[in-house]
C-alpha positions as CSV (number, residue, x, y, z in Angstrom):
1,M,-12.1,38.9,-60.7
2,R,-13.7,42.3,-61.1
3,S,-12.0,45.4,-59.6
4,L,-13.6,48.8,-59.4
5,D,-11.5,51.9,-58.8
6,T,-12.5,55.0,-57.0
7,T,-14.6,56.3,-59.9
8,G,-16.6,53.2,-60.0
9,R,-15.4,52.1,-63.3
10,S,-15.2,48.2,-63.7
11,S,-12.1,46.6,-65.2
12,R,-14.1,43.9,-66.6
13,H,-16.6,45.8,-68.5
14,S,-17.4,49.5,-69.6
15,G,-20.7,49.8,-68.0
16,G,-19.5,50.9,-64.6
17,F,-21.4,53.5,-62.9
18,Q,-20.3,56.5,-60.8
19,Q,-20.3,56.0,-57.0
20,P,-20.4,58.5,-54.2
21,N,-17.8,59.1,-51.7
22,G,-14.9,57.8,-53.9
23,W,-15.4,54.1,-52.9
24,S,-15.0,51.2,-55.4
25,S,-16.3,48.5,-55.6
26,G,-3.6,29.2,-30.9
27,N,-6.3,26.8,-31.5
28,P,-9.4,28.2,-33.2
29,A,-11.7,25.2,-32.5
30,A,-13.3,26.9,-29.4
31,S,-15.4,29.1,-31.2
32,G,-17.0,31.8,-29.1
33,E,-19.7,32.1,-31.8
34,E,-20.7,28.6,-31.3
35,R,-21.0,29.1,-27.7
36,A,-22.8,32.5,-27.7
37,K,-25.4,32.2,-30.8
38,A,-26.8,28.7,-30.8
39,P,-28.9,26.7,-28.3
40,G,-27.8,23.5,-26.9
41,P,-25.1,22.2,-24.7
42,G,-22.4,24.4,-24.2
43,L,-23.8,27.2,-26.2
44,R,-25.1,30.5,-24.8
45,R,-27.2,33.1,-26.4
46,D,-26.1,36.0,-24.2
47,G,-22.7,36.5,-26.1
48,R,-20.4,36.2,-23.1
49,A,-17.7,34.4,-24.9
50,G,-15.6,37.2,-25.7
51,C,-13.2,39.5,-23.6
52,S,-13.3,43.1,-22.3
53,L,-10.8,45.8,-21.9
54,R,-11.9,48.3,-19.3
55,L,-9.3,51.1,-19.4
56,P,-8.9,54.8,-19.9
57,V,-8.5,55.8,-23.3
58,R,-7.9,59.5,-22.7
59,A,-4.2,59.2,-23.6
60,M,-4.9,57.4,-27.0
61,R,-6.8,60.4,-28.2
62,A,-3.5,62.0,-28.9
63,A,-3.3,59.8,-31.9
64,L,-3.7,62.3,-34.7
65,F,-4.6,61.6,-38.3
66,A,-2.2,64.4,-39.4
67,G,1.0,63.0,-40.9
68,F,-0.5,59.7,-41.5
69,T,0.7,58.1,-44.6
70,L,-0.3,55.0,-46.3
71,A,2.1,52.2,-47.3
72,T,2.1,51.2,-51.1
73,L,0.2,48.0,-51.0
74,A,1.7,46.5,-53.9
75,S,5.4,47.4,-53.3
76,C,5.6,48.1,-49.7
77,S,8.1,50.6,-50.4
78,T,7.0,53.0,-47.9
79,A,5.5,52.4,-44.2
80,P,2.6,54.5,-42.7
81,S,3.6,56.7,-39.9
82,T,3.2,55.2,-36.5
83,A,0.4,56.9,-34.4
84,P,1.6,58.2,-31.0
85,A,1.7,55.7,-28.4
86,P,-0.3,56.2,-25.2
87,T,2.1,57.6,-22.4
88,T,0.2,56.8,-19.4
89,A,0.6,53.4,-17.8
90,D,-3.2,52.9,-17.2
91,A,-3.9,53.5,-21.0
92,T,-2.1,50.3,-21.9
93,P,-4.4,47.8,-23.2
94,K,-4.7,44.8,-21.2
95,P,-6.1,41.2,-21.8
96,C,-9.8,40.7,-22.0
97,A,-12.0,39.2,-19.2
98,A,-12.8,35.6,-20.2
99,N,-16.5,36.2,-19.4
100,A,-17.2,39.6,-21.2
101,G,-20.0,39.9,-23.3
102,W,-20.5,41.1,-27.0
103,N,-21.3,44.6,-26.2
104,D,-18.4,45.2,-23.4
105,P,-16.2,47.9,-24.6
106,A,-12.6,47.5,-25.9
107,V,-9.7,49.8,-26.2
108,P,-9.2,50.5,-30.1
109,Q,-5.7,49.7,-31.0
110,R,-3.5,49.0,-34.0
111,I,-3.4,45.5,-35.6
112,H,-0.7,46.2,-38.1
113,G,0.3,49.1,-40.5
114,D,-2.9,51.0,-41.2
115,S,-5.2,48.2,-39.9
116,W,-7.0,49.0,-36.6
117,Y,-9.3,47.2,-34.2
118,V,-12.3,49.3,-33.5
119,G,-14.8,46.8,-32.3
120,T,-16.3,45.7,-28.9
121,C,-14.6,43.1,-26.7
122,G,-16.8,40.2,-28.1
123,I,-17.4,41.3,-31.6
124,S,-14.6,42.2,-34.2
125,A,-14.7,45.6,-36.3
126,L,-11.9,46.8,-38.2
127,L,-10.8,50.2,-39.6
128,I,-8.4,50.0,-42.7
129,A,-7.2,53.7,-43.0
130,S,-5.7,55.7,-45.9
131,P,-5.4,59.5,-46.5
132,E,-7.7,59.0,-49.5
133,G,-10.4,57.4,-47.3
134,H,-11.2,54.5,-45.0
135,I,-12.8,51.1,-45.1
136,V,-14.7,49.7,-42.2
137,I,-15.2,46.0,-41.6
138,D,-18.3,44.9,-39.7
139,G,-21.0,46.7,-37.7
140,A,-21.2,44.6,-34.5
141,T,-24.4,44.4,-32.7
142,P,-27.2,47.1,-32.8
143,E,-25.6,48.3,-29.4
144,G,-22.1,48.0,-30.9
145,G,-22.5,50.5,-33.7
146,A,-22.0,53.5,-31.5
147,Q,-18.9,52.1,-29.9
148,I,-17.3,51.3,-33.1
149,L,-17.9,55.0,-34.0
150,A,-16.4,56.2,-30.6
151,N,-13.4,53.9,-31.2
152,I,-12.6,55.4,-34.8
153,R,-12.9,59.0,-33.0
154,T,-10.8,58.0,-30.2
155,L,-7.9,56.8,-32.5
156,G,-8.2,60.5,-34.2
157,F,-10.0,59.3,-37.2
158,K,-13.3,60.6,-38.4
159,P,-16.1,58.5,-39.5
160,E,-17.1,61.0,-42.2
161,D,-13.7,59.9,-43.9
162,V,-15.0,56.4,-44.3
163,R,-15.7,55.5,-48.0
164,A,-16.9,52.0,-47.8
165,I,-18.4,49.7,-45.3
166,V,-18.2,45.8,-45.6
167,F,-18.9,43.1,-43.5
168,S,-18.6,39.5,-42.8
169,H,-22.0,38.0,-42.5
170,E,-25.8,38.9,-42.3
171,H,-26.4,38.1,-38.7
172,F,-27.6,40.9,-36.2
173,D,-24.3,40.5,-34.1
174,H,-22.2,41.7,-37.2
175,A,-24.6,43.6,-39.3
176,G,-26.7,45.2,-36.3
177,G,-24.7,48.3,-36.4
178,L,-24.1,48.9,-40.1
179,A,-27.1,51.2,-40.4
180,E,-25.7,53.3,-37.7
181,L,-22.2,53.3,-39.4
182,Q,-23.8,54.3,-42.7
183,R,-25.8,57.4,-41.0
184,A,-22.6,58.7,-39.5
185,S,-20.5,58.1,-42.5
186,G,-22.6,58.3,-45.7
187,A,-20.7,55.4,-46.9
188,P,-22.4,52.8,-49.0
189,V,-22.4,49.1,-47.5
190,L,-21.0,46.7,-50.2
191,S,-22.5,43.3,-49.9
192,R,-22.3,40.0,-52.3
193,A,-25.8,39.2,-53.8
194,A,-26.8,36.5,-51.5
195,A,-26.7,39.1,-48.5
196,V,-28.4,42.0,-50.1
197,A,-32.1,41.4,-49.5
198,T,-31.3,40.6,-45.9
199,L,-29.7,43.7,-45.1
200,Q,-32.3,45.9,-46.9
201,R,-35.0,44.4,-44.8
202,G,-33.0,43.7,-41.5
203,A,-34.1,40.0,-41.3
204,S,-32.9,36.8,-42.7
205,D,-35.2,34.1,-44.6
206,R,-35.1,30.5,-44.6
207,S,-31.9,30.2,-46.8
208,D,-30.1,31.0,-43.4
209,P,-29.5,27.8,-41.0
210,Q,-30.2,30.0,-37.9
211,L,-33.3,31.9,-39.1
212,L,-35.4,31.0,-36.0
213,E,-32.7,31.9,-33.7
214,L,-31.7,35.3,-35.1
215,Q,-32.8,38.9,-34.1
216,P,-33.8,41.5,-36.6
217,F,-31.6,44.7,-37.0
218,A,-32.1,48.0,-38.5
219,A,-32.3,47.8,-42.2
220,V,-29.6,49.4,-44.3
221,A,-30.7,52.1,-46.7
222,N,-27.8,52.2,-49.1
223,V,-26.6,48.7,-50.1
224,R,-24.4,48.0,-53.4
225,T,-23.9,44.8,-54.8
226,I,-20.5,43.5,-55.5
227,A,-19.3,40.4,-57.2
228,D,-18.2,37.4,-55.3
229,D,-14.6,38.2,-55.6
230,E,-14.5,41.9,-55.9
231,V,-11.6,44.1,-55.2
232,V,-12.7,47.1,-53.3
233,R,-10.4,50.0,-53.8
234,I,-10.1,53.2,-52.0
235,G,-6.9,55.2,-53.2
236,T,-4.4,52.8,-52.7
237,L,-6.3,50.5,-50.4
238,A,-7.2,47.2,-51.9
239,L,-9.5,44.8,-50.1
240,Q,-10.0,41.4,-51.8
241,A,-13.6,39.9,-51.2
242,L,-13.7,36.2,-51.1
243,A,-17.2,34.3,-51.3
244,T,-17.3,31.8,-48.2
245,P,-20.9,30.8,-47.7
246,G,-21.7,28.2,-45.2
247,H,-22.3,30.0,-41.9
248,T,-24.6,32.2,-43.9
249,P,-25.6,32.2,-47.5
250,G,-23.8,35.8,-48.0
251,G,-20.8,34.9,-45.9
252,T,-17.7,36.9,-47.0
253,S,-14.0,37.0,-46.0
254,W,-11.5,39.6,-46.7
255,T,-7.9,39.8,-47.3
256,W,-5.4,42.8,-48.1
257,R,-1.8,43.5,-47.8
258,S,-0.5,45.6,-44.9
259,C,2.9,47.1,-44.4
260,E,4.7,48.6,-41.4
261,D,8.3,49.8,-41.4
262,G,9.1,47.7,-44.2
263,D,7.2,44.5,-42.6
264,C,4.7,43.6,-45.0
265,R,1.9,40.9,-44.1
266,Q,-1.2,39.4,-45.5
267,I,-4.2,39.8,-43.3
268,V,-7.0,37.6,-43.4
269,Y,-10.5,38.5,-42.0
270,A,-11.9,35.1,-42.2
271,D,-15.7,34.8,-41.7
272,S,-17.1,32.4,-39.2
273,L,-17.1,28.9,-40.7
274,T,-19.4,27.3,-37.8
275,A,-22.0,24.9,-38.8
276,I,-24.8,25.7,-36.4
277,S,-28.4,26.1,-37.1
278,D,-31.9,26.2,-35.6
279,N,-33.9,23.2,-34.7
280,E,-35.5,22.9,-38.1
281,Y,-32.6,23.3,-40.5
282,R,-30.9,20.3,-41.9
283,Y,-27.6,20.8,-43.8
284,S,-28.0,17.2,-45.4
285,D,-31.4,18.2,-46.9
286,E,-30.2,18.6,-50.3
287,A,-33.7,18.9,-51.7
288,A,-34.4,22.1,-49.7
289,H,-31.0,23.9,-50.2
290,P,-29.3,22.1,-53.0
291,G,-25.6,22.4,-53.3
292,Y,-25.2,24.2,-49.8
293,V,-23.0,21.8,-48.3
294,A,-20.7,21.5,-51.2
295,A,-20.6,25.2,-51.2
296,F,-19.7,25.2,-47.6
297,R,-16.8,22.8,-48.1
298,Q,-15.5,24.9,-50.9
299,S,-15.3,27.9,-48.5
300,L,-13.4,25.9,-46.1
301,A,-11.0,24.7,-48.7
302,R,-10.5,28.3,-49.7
303,V,-9.8,29.7,-46.4
304,A,-7.4,26.8,-45.7
305,G,-5.3,27.6,-48.8
306,L,-5.0,31.6,-48.4
307,P,-1.8,33.3,-47.9
308,C,-2.4,34.1,-44.3
309,D,0.0,35.9,-42.0
310,I,-2.4,37.3,-39.7
311,L,-5.8,35.9,-38.8
312,I,-8.7,37.7,-37.6
313,T,-12.4,36.6,-37.1
314,P,-15.7,38.2,-36.6
315,H,-15.6,36.8,-32.9
316,P,-12.1,37.5,-31.5
317,S,-12.3,34.3,-29.4
318,A,-12.5,32.0,-32.7
319,S,-8.9,33.2,-33.5
320,R,-7.7,33.7,-30.0
321,L,-7.1,37.4,-30.8
322,W,-6.7,38.6,-27.3
323,S,-4.2,36.3,-26.8
324,R,-2.2,37.7,-29.7
325,L,-3.0,41.4,-29.4
326,G,-1.9,44.1,-27.2
327,A,0.4,44.5,-24.4
328,G,-0.8,41.4,-22.5
329,A,-0.4,39.0,-25.6
330,S,1.2,35.7,-25.0
331,E,1.2,34.3,-28.4
332,P,2.5,35.9,-31.7
333,L,0.2,37.9,-33.7
334,A,1.4,36.3,-36.9
335,N,1.0,32.6,-37.5
336,T,1.0,31.5,-41.2
337,G,-0.7,28.2,-40.1
338,A,-3.8,29.9,-38.6
339,C,-6.1,30.0,-41.5
340,R,-5.4,26.4,-42.3
341,A,-5.9,25.6,-38.4
342,Y,-9.4,27.6,-38.4
343,S,-10.5,25.8,-41.4
344,E,-9.7,22.4,-40.4
345,A,-11.5,22.9,-37.1
346,A,-14.7,24.1,-38.8
347,S,-14.4,21.1,-41.1
348,R,-14.3,18.7,-38.3
349,R,-17.4,20.5,-36.9
350,L,-19.2,20.2,-40.2
351,D,-18.2,16.5,-40.5
352,A,-19.7,16.1,-36.8
353,R,-23.1,17.9,-37.6
354,L,-23.8,15.8,-40.6
355,A,-23.0,12.8,-38.8
356,E,-25.4,14.0,-36.2
357,E,-28.1,14.6,-38.8
358,A,-27.4,11.0,-40.3
359,A,-27.9,9.3,-37.0
360,A,-31.3,11.1,-36.4
361,P,-33.2,11.2,-39.8
362,A,-35.7,14.0,-40.4
363,E,-39.3,13.0,-39.2
364,K,-41.4,12.2,-42.4
365,T,-44.8,13.7,-42.7
366,A,-47.8,11.3,-42.9
367,P,-49.4,11.3,-46.2
């Protein structure tokens, strides 16, 4: 496992390089992503599988960055100060509408400790904050980037203090806003090697199961490659990258320790694990993409085995986030079995997909 400190020096070798901005390198079975992104029965392309919060956020602007302190991740010996809570009744976040779309605005709010939800109602994005600088996870859709920036400002933080941007996978609904976030912050986007070319050109290639169903997005100018299991450090923040290919070749999950008033939790931002594709791609075609199913199964096993107190997914509906977060929550935010349940549901979907392919062999081209 390689870790980069804030000077960019690698702990594995001495050939590290200096980096700018102080960076270093419920039942989840009903996935909103499946319903929203792929064609076929029960799947919709309009992204209306998420939720919506349509409430005034004026009172939340009172949350100031001054006095904000970071919990020591290793020891959890100190807890971050709590941002002032909204005082007006109409500013309290409420459950999202069941038919909301990917770009419907959501009220930003604390998840736990210094981890904040800053995404839209249907697509997740997180801010992990520290006095030394912040990390953003995911860029949402091309239209969602501006909403993420507005949500960061609403909470009292500055996009200019973001030191690194990471993401879950290289599709337009999660990488579409990365270029805008980078322009506003000046921070590099950190990517595993498998996704770098896609980010740089703003389009996938045939290695992606959903190639023919995907929309292009703005190319990202400053992409820095990280190792498959890199630890990204900003000050005392430490986010562990976990290679989880399957939904896409560059799929990456993230995990970190969060502490709040002595209550320390392991948060997992688990990438999408759905086995969906365009009409041409076949997971079982080992000749076309050797080892891909095996890597997919390894990703599923890896997520299932993670220490996991709080699960968040790129599509909030895939982990029932809006039933667990905010004033209208009806389920506990923390569930130590959530990652395993999420993985097991995805494993069943992969098995079903492979069975479908076996029942309908690919057509052979006549000589």
